[in-house]
N, C-alpha and C positions, 0 to 999 in steps of 0.2 A: 376616705377618699381624700386627695390632697385638695387644698385650697387653690383655686385657679385665679391667677392675676395676669391679666393680658397687657402687654405693653402697647400703647397707641401713641401717635404723634404725627406731626407734620413731616414731610420729606427732609431727610438730613437732620432731624432733631437729635439723633444719637440713640435711637432705640436699641440698635444692635450692641453699642458700647455699653449701654445700661444693662442689657441682658448678660453680656460677658461679666461684668461686675458682679452681677448677682448668682451666676452659675459657675463662676471661675472657682476653683479650689487649688490647693497646693499640688494635688494629684492630677490636675487638668480640668478642662471643661467637661461637664456631665449634662448631655443634652440629646434629645431624640429629635425626629422631625415628624411633622404631620403635614403632608403636602409641601409647600413652600415655607412653612412656619417652623420655628425652632422652639422646643420645649425643654425647659431645665427644671428638674425637681430637686428642691433641697430641703433638708431637715430644719424644723423650727427650733432654735436654740432656746434651752430652758434650764437654767441652773438647778431647779427644784428636781427636774427628771433625772438629772445626772446624779444628784445626791441620793435620790430614791434607788436609782439603779446600783449604787455602791453598797447601800444597806441591804437590799434583798438579793443581789447577785443572781438575777434571773437568767434562765437559759436564752430569753430573747428581750431586747430592749427596742421598743417601737416609738419614736418621736413622732409628733405630728409633722406634716409635710406641706409645703407650698410648691406649686408648679408655676413658673414664669413662662410666658409664652410670647415670643418675639413675632409679631404680626408681620408678614411679608405682604404689604399692599401694592397694587399696580403702580408704576411710576406716575409722577405728576402730582399736583396738589389741588386738582379740580374739586369743587364743592360736591358733595355727595359721594364721595369715593368709598365710603364704608358700605354702601348698599349692597354691592355684590358679595360682601363677606358677612352679611346680616347674620345668617344662620349659625356660622362659626363663631363670631363675636358674642352671640347670645348665651354661648356656653360658659362665658366668664362669670366669676364670682364677683370680681371688681376689675377696674381699669387702673393702670398706672399711666398717666398722661405725661409724656415726656415732652418738655419745652426746651428748645435751645436757648441757652442763656450766656453765650460767650460769642466773641467775634462781632464783626460789623455787618455781614450779610447772612441772610438765612438761606435755606436749601433751594428756595425759589429765586434767589437772585435779588431779593428785596432788602432794603435796610432792616436790620434786626429790630423786632418788635415782639418781645415775649408775650406780652398781654394779648396783643392781636393774634398771635399764633395760638394761644389758648383758646381764644373766642372762635377762631376758624374751625378747630378740631371739635369743640363743643357743638358748634353749628352742624358739622357733618354727622354728628351722632343723632341730632334732633331731626335733620332732614331724612336719615335713613328710617327714623321711626314714623316720620309723616308719610313717607311712601307706604310703608306697611299698613298704617292705619287707613289710608285712603283706598287701598286695594280692598281691605276687609269691609269698610263701610260700603263701598260700591256693591260687593257681594251680598251683604245683609240686605241692602235696599232692594236688590233684585229678588231676594227671597221674599221679602215683605210685599212685593208687587205680585208675587205668585200665591199670596195668602199664607206664607210661613212666617210666623211672628214670634217664634221661641227665642230668637237672638235679639229681640228689641231691647232687654236690659243691657246686654253687652254693647249694642249700638249706642245707648245713651252714655255710657262710660268713655266709649271711643270718641264720640263727638265732643265730650268734655275735655279730653286730652288734646283733641285736635284744635279746639278753640284757644286752649292755653299756649299751644305751639305757635298759633297764628299771632298771639300777643308777645311772643319772644321768650316764652318760657320752655323748660324741658319737662318731660313727664315726671321727672323726680319731684318738680316743684308743685305738681297739681295734687291739692288736698283731696284724698280719697278715703272713703270709709273702708272698713275691712272687707265688706261684701263687694264694693266696687273694685278694689285691689284684687280680689280673687277672681273677678269676671275677667280681668285682662292679664292675669299672671302667665298664662301660657305663652303670651307674646314676648316676654323676656326683652322688653324695649331697652334699647342701648343707653338712651338718656335717662333711663330710670335707675341704672346701676350705680353702685357706690363708686366713688373715683377719688383718687388721690393724685396729686400733681408733683412731678419730678423735674426740677431745674437742672439741666445738664450744663454745669459751669465750666469755666476755664480752670487750669491748674493754679492759677494765681488767686483764685477765689473759691477755695474748696468747700467753704461753709455758706456760700451764696450771700455774702454780705452786700453785693451790688445787685441783688434781686428785690429790693425794697418795693417796687411797684408791682411786681408779679405776686410777691408775698402778700401784698394788701388786697390784690384782687382776689386771691384765692380765700383769704380770711372773709372777705365780703360775701363770697358765695358759699362759704361753709366747707371748703375743701382742705383736707390735710395737705400740708406742703412740706417738701424737703428738697434740699439742694446738695449736690455733690458733683465732683469732676468724674465722669464715668471712666475715662481711659486710665486715670490715676488709680481709682478704686479697683479697677480690674487688675492692674499690676500689683497692688498690695494684696489682693485676694489670692494671687497665684504664689505668694511667698510662703514659706514654712510658717506654721502658727506661731512659733517662738520668735520670728522675726517681724510678724505683722504689727504687734503692739508698738514697737519702737517707731515704725514708719507712721502709724496712726497718731502717736503723740506729736511727732514732727509737724503734722499738719493740723493739729488742735482737735483731732477727732477721737471720740471715746470708744467707739465700736466699728466693726466693719459695716459696709453699707447694707449687706444682706440682713444683718440683724436689725438695722435701723429701719429698713423698709418693711420687714415683716412685722415689726411693732407698729409701724404707722398703719398697715393694712388691717392689723387686728383692731386698733382703735376705730378705723373708719368703718369696718364691718360690725363693730360692737361684739367681737369674739372673746371667749375666755377659754381656759383649759381646766379639765378635771383629769385625774389619774386613777389608774387601777394598778394594783400592785400584787406581787406573788412571787413564788419560786419559778413559775413557769414564764411569766411576762411581766414587765413593767411598761406601761403604755400611757401615752398622752392622747387625750381626745379633745377635739375642738368643737365647741358649741356656741350658739348666740347668748349674749347676756339676757337673763330672765328665763332661761330654760328650766322646766321643772324636772324632778327626778326621775318620773316615769318616761319622759321623752329622751333624757339623758340615757336611761337604761336601753332604750330602743336603739341608740347609737352603737352600743356595745353588741347587742342581739335582738332582733325583732320580738323573739320569744320572751325576753326580759321585760319588754314593755307590756306585752300581752298578759303575762302572769305575774306582774309585779306585786310584791308584798310590802317590802321595806328597803331603804337604802341605809346601810351602815357607813357613816360618814365621819371624817375628821380632816381638819385642815392640813395640807402639806407641811407647813411650818411647825405645827404642834407634833406631827409625826416625826419630823426630822429631829426636833427638840427631845422627844421621848425615846427615839431610836428603834422603837418596835410597836406593832399594833397591840401586842399583849400588854405592854407598859401603859399605852394609852387607855386600854380597856380597864386596867387595875385602877387607874387614875380617875375613871368615869368621864373620860373626854371623848369616847366614841359614842356618837349620837345615833338613834334610830329615827329616821326621817320617813315620812309619808310620801305618797306619789306627787302631792302639791308642793313639796319643798323646792325652793328655788336654788338651783346649784350655784355655788360661789366660785370664783377664780381660785384655783389651787386645792379645791376639795379632792380627797383621796376617798374613793367610794367603792364599797362592795354591795351589789345587788343581791337581795334575797328574792327568789322568785319561785313560783309553784311549778317549776319544770324539772 
């Protein structure tokens, strides 16, 4: 399944322009709709995968994918406006919070203050969570009054989260044990989700040099930060690939914004890629850092996890150097790893399972 990154932000911050920059290609925009929202699915660029594809020449190449979602919120910038979209927003793997960082006035007609805009959106996420917590706490308390006490452990964690929110924190900042986190996992709290910040700059500042205060605020909060001029990047993305590099160089940019944002999202979510290769298919798989071999096998097929025996593994760089699995095997570079092996970024894996 594609990684889902939802674009959120204050009114007129430039979410739609950012979406266009991410979903635009030389062939046009590729997006679908889900109600009033726009969804654009793009392939995760990975040079290693392209080289492996050339080596094995499979019948099918399957890159990892990311779906960007342009959230269509109701008009206005009133506090708490995320509440009515809580269920939809909870499906996100991460948020890209778009902040207006150009011009003199914001979308609400106030003097532009990017840091205040960031804080306002973060507050909206917290208030949406607080509303959900208060409803559930009230229901549990009613159950307790009727003698039903099975939800008391859950109540304890919810009250812990509520106390933190009352102190100005997000659910993300609440120190939770593994058991406590499990008890509230189904709530998918918005302020608990991983988040990166996108400064939508003017064309005269495509690298966000004028965003020092916002950049510092993001660093203090532990947020990944990136800056770009969304309309400019959308224009570049629409160019033929051979023409894009020259325009990027003119603006001092090394890569298209889609690539830069996906890399930032992978860092934010602590994601890595491993590969499976063969004549039928070369595919990239996305997993969280620290995933063991048996869990990774389950990403390929649930039966592989259930009947896991061993994982035959070699790094993509080594395989590319040796040019074949046979050459890696002859050189003693293919390793047999057990179910507890922690998969590394770039591993090429063949699962041996009793199925």
